[in-house]
C-alpha positions in Angstrom: -14.4 -36.4 -6.1 -17.1 -34.2 -7.7 -18.4 -31.1 -5.9 -21.3 -32.2 -3.7 -23.3 -29.0 -4.1 -25.3 -27.2 -6.6 -24.6 -23.6 -5.5 -21.3 -21.9 -4.8 -20.9 -22.4 -1.0 -20.4 -19.3 1.1 -17.4 -19.2 3.4 -17.0 -16.8 6.3 -13.8 -15.9 8.1 -13.3 -13.4 11.0 -13.5 -10.4 8.6 -14.5 -11.7 5.2 -17.4 -13.3 3.4 -16.5 -15.3 0.3 -19.5 -15.6 -1.9 -20.5 -16.3 -5.5 -19.4 -13.9 -8.2 -22.3 -12.5 -10.2 -22.7 -10.2 -13.2 -23.6 -7.4 -10.7 -20.0 -7.6 -9.4 -18.5 -6.5 -12.8 -18.0 -2.9 -11.8 -16.4 -3.8 -8.5 -14.1 -6.4 -10.1 -13.1 -3.8 -12.7 -12.3 -1.4 -9.9 -10.1 -4.1 -8.3 -8.1 -4.6 -11.5 -7.8 -0.9 -12.1 -6.6 -0.1 -8.6 -2.9 0.9 -8.4 -0.4 -2.0 -8.6 -2.9 -4.8 -9.0 -2.0 -5.6 -12.6 1.7 -5.3 -12.0 2.1 -9.1 -11.5 -1.2 -10.5 -13.0 -0.5 -12.6 -16.1 -4.1 -12.7 -17.2 -4.1 -9.3 -18.9 -1.8 -7.3 -21.1 -3.2 -4.1 -19.8 -6.2 -2.9 -17.7 -9.2 -5.0 -18.8 -12.0 -3.3 -20.6 -15.7 -4.0 -19.8 -16.1 -6.7 -22.5 -13.2 -8.7 -21.1 -14.5 -8.2 -17.6 -17.8 -9.8 -18.6 -15.8 -12.7 -20.1 -14.0 -13.2 -16.8 -17.3 -13.1 -14.8 -18.6 -15.7 -17.3 -15.4 -17.7 -16.7 -15.9 -17.7 -13.0 -19.5 -19.0 -13.5 -18.4 -21.6 -16.1 -15.6 -23.2 -14.0 -18.2 -23.9 -11.3 -20.7 -25.4 -13.7 -17.8 -27.5 -15.2 -16.8 -28.5 -11.7 -13.2 -27.4 -12.4 -13.0 -24.6 -9.9 -14.6 -21.9 -7.8 -13.7 -18.2 -7.7 -15.2 -16.4 -4.8 -15.9 -12.7 -4.5 -14.2 -11.3 -1.3 -16.3 -8.9 0.7 -15.6 -7.2 4.1 -18.4 -8.2 6.5 -21.1 -6.9 6.5 -20.5 -4.9 3.3 -21.5 -6.8 0.1 -19.1 -4.9 -2.2 -16.4 -7.0 -3.8 -12.9 -6.0 -2.9 -11.1 -8.9 -4.6 -11.4 -12.5 -5.5 -9.8 -15.8 -4.5 -10.4 -19.4 -5.5 -9.2 -22.5 -7.1 -9.2 -23.7 -10.7 -7.6 -26.5 -12.8 -9.1 -29.0 -10.4 -7.5 -32.4 -11.3 -9.7 -35.0 -9.7 -7.5 -38.0 -10.6 -4.4 -36.5 -9.0 -6.3 -34.5 -6.3 -4.6 -31.3 -7.3 -5.8 -27.7 -7.7 -4.2 -24.3 -8.4 -5.3 -21.2 -6.6 -5.3 -17.6 -7.6 -6.3 -14.3 -6.1 -6.2 -10.5 -6.4 -7.2 -7.7 -4.0 -7.9 -4.0 -4.4 -4.7 -2.1 -3.4 -6.3 0.0 -0.7 -6.9 -3.3 1.2 -3.3 -4.5 1.0 -1.2 -5.2 4.0 -4.1 -5.9 6.4 -3.9 -9.7 6.3 -7.1 -10.0 4.3 -5.7 -12.1 1.5 -4.0 -14.4 4.0 -7.3 -14.9 5.7 -9.0 -15.7 2.3 -6.2 -18.0 1.2 -6.4 -20.0 4.4 -10.2 -20.3 4.0 -9.7 -21.6 0.5 -7.0 -24.0 1.6 -9.4 -25.4 4.2 -12.0 -25.8 1.6 -9.6 -27.5 -0.9 -8.2 -29.9 1.7 -11.3 -30.6 3.7 -14.2 -30.4 1.2 -12.5 -31.4 -2.0 -10.1 -33.8 -0.3 -7.2 -32.4 -2.4 -3.8 -33.7 -1.8 -1.9 -30.8 -3.3 -2.6 -27.1 -3.8 -0.4 -25.1 -6.2 0.1 -21.4 -7.0 2.2 -19.7 -9.7 3.6 -16.3 -8.9 5.3 -13.9 -11.4 9.0 -13.7 -10.5 9.6 -10.6 -8.4 6.2 -10.5 -6.7 7.7 -10.7 -3.2 4.4 -9.8 -1.5 2.5 -12.8 -3.0 5.4 -15.1 -2.4 5.5 -14.0 1.3 1.7 -14.5 1.6 2.0 -18.1 0.3 5.0 -18.9 2.5 3.1 -17.6 5.5 0.3 -20.0 4.6 2.7 -22.9 4.5 3.5 -23.2 0.8 7.0 -24.2 -0.3 8.8 -22.6 -3.2 9.4 -25.6 -5.4 11.0 -24.1 -8.4 11.0 -21.6 -11.3 9.1 -22.0 -14.6 11.6 -20.1 -16.7 10.1 -17.8 -19.4 6.7 -19.5 -18.8 4.5 -16.6 -20.1 4.8 -13.8 -22.5 3.4 -10.5 -21.2 3.9 -6.9 -22.1 6.5 -7.7 -24.7 8.7 -9.8 -22.6 9.0 -13.4 -21.2 8.1 -13.7 -17.6 9.3 -16.5 -15.3 7.0 -17.9 -12.6 7.8 -19.2 -9.2 6.0 -22.5 -8.5 4.6 -22.9 -5.0 3.0 -26.0 -3.5 1.5 -27.3 -0.3 0.5 -30.9 0.5 -2.4 -31.9 2.7 -0.2 -33.4 5.5 1.8 -30.2 5.6 -1.3 -28.1 5.9 -2.7 -30.4 8.6 0.5 -30.2 10.6 0.3 -26.3 10.5 -3.3 -26.5 11.9 -2.1 -28.4 15.0 
C-alpha cells in the first residue's frame, strides 16, 4: 500500500506533537544528538555528528518520505514547536507489510514516558494507516532502556544479530525486536 497523502501527516498524543522535520530543525536535532548519553547506543554515527552530517540526515528524513519508504517525525512537547527528538519508520517493505522503527530523545526528557507515547502513536500509524503486518526495531546490545520501552509497547525480543555493525572500533551485536498486528490489536483491547 502506498502512502495516501502528499504531506507528512501530523500526529498528536496527550503531550506530544509529531510533525514534519524541516531544515529549520537542524540546530534542535543537533542538540538532541549532543545531549549526554544519546549517542551511546546509536549506530548511525561514529561520534557526535557535525553540521554537514546533520544536514544530510535532515535531507534523508525528507527523502524517505518522497520515496515513500518511511516517515521520521520531529517530536515536540505541546504547545512548544522545538524539536526534542525524533521517531518514525523506515525500510517500508510493501510486499511483506513490514517496517522498522527508530527513535532518539534529548536526555533531559528521558524517563518521563515521552518516547513510549511517541512509539505507540507511530505503531498506531503503521498498523492502521499503512496496514503493516509487522513492525521491527533493532537495539544495540546493552541498551536496557530501549529494550524495556519496546517490551512495554508489546514488542518481543526475537533474537540477536551477532556482530551486526562495526562502531567505534568494535563489533556491536543488535537485539531484534518485533511486534505483529494481531499482538498490537490484542494489547489495545
